[in-house]
N, C-alpha and C positions, 0 to 999 in steps of 0.2 A: 504494500500500500504506500503510495507516495503523496506528498503534500507540497504545495508551492512555497511554503515558508514554515519556520518553526512555530510562529503563532497559530497558523492553520492546524498544524499537527497537535499542538497543545489542546486545541478545542475539538479536534476531530478524531484523535487516536484513542485507542483503548488502554485502560490501565492494566496492562499485562506484561509479562516478561517478553523481551525481544531484543533484537539487534537492529541498529539503525545506522544509516549513512547520511552524512551532511554533504551536500553537493553544491559547488560553486561553479556555475556554467556547466561544463561537461566533466569537471574534475571532482572526484570524491576526495574531500579534504579531511574527513574524519569518519572513523567507524567506532561505534561504542555499543555497549550492551547494558541492560538494566533489568531488575526484577519488575520495575514499573517505568515503562518508556516515557509516559507523559510526565511523570515527576522529574525524570532526568532531563528531558528536553526543556522543561520550565527552568531548571537550574542553568542550563546553557543560555537560555534567552536572557536571564537576569545576571549572567556572568558570575554566578556563585559556584560554578563547578571548577575543577582543576583546568579543564579546557578553556572555560571562560576567563579564568584568572590569567592564564598564559596569554590569551589573546589581548586582554586589557593591558598587560605589561608590555607586550610587543607593539600594539597599535595605539594605545591610549584608550580610555574608556569609551568616549563617544564614537570613535572609528570602529572599535570592537563591537559596540551595540549595533551600528549600521551594518557591519559585515554579517553578524549573526542573523539579523532580521531578513537578509536577502538570500540566505541559504535554503535550498530545497531539502526535503527530508524524505527518505524511503525507509520504511519499517518492515521488518520480517518478524512476525510474532512466533513464539515457540512455547513449548509446554513448561520449561523449567529454566532457572537461571544457569544451570550447568550447560544446557543445550545452547543458550544464548552466548555464553562465553566461548564455547567451541566454535560456533559460527563466526563470532567476532574475530577470533584468532585466524581462522581460515581466510576471512575477507581481508584482514590486514596484510596477510602474506601475499594474497593475490593482487590486491589493489594498490598497496603501498601508499596510503593516504599521507599527504605531506604534513598534516598537523597532529598525527598520532606519535606520541613519544612513549617508547617502552623503556622501562628501567632496566 
C-alpha cells in the first residue's frame, strides 16, 4: 500500500506491524520497520525518531520538516515484528537506501 506523503499515511494506514519505505522521487531513501507503522511514521513526521533527528542535524529543522513532508510512503504489512525486521533487512540489502545507517 502506498501513500503520497507521510501525513497521508498517518491518516490512512493501519496500526499494524510492517515494513515501510520512504521515497524521494524515484529513490528509496529509507527503509524501516515497526510493530505499529502509523506510530513510527508520526514520529518521523515530527522529527522525534532517530531518522528525524539525523535529518534535522544535517539539514536544519525547517528543511528537514519540508523534506519529510514530501516523501512518499509504501507499506508492507506483516503478521509479526520479527517478520517485519527480516523484510526490512532484506530490503536494505537490496535497495541500499542512502539514509539508513546501520551500526
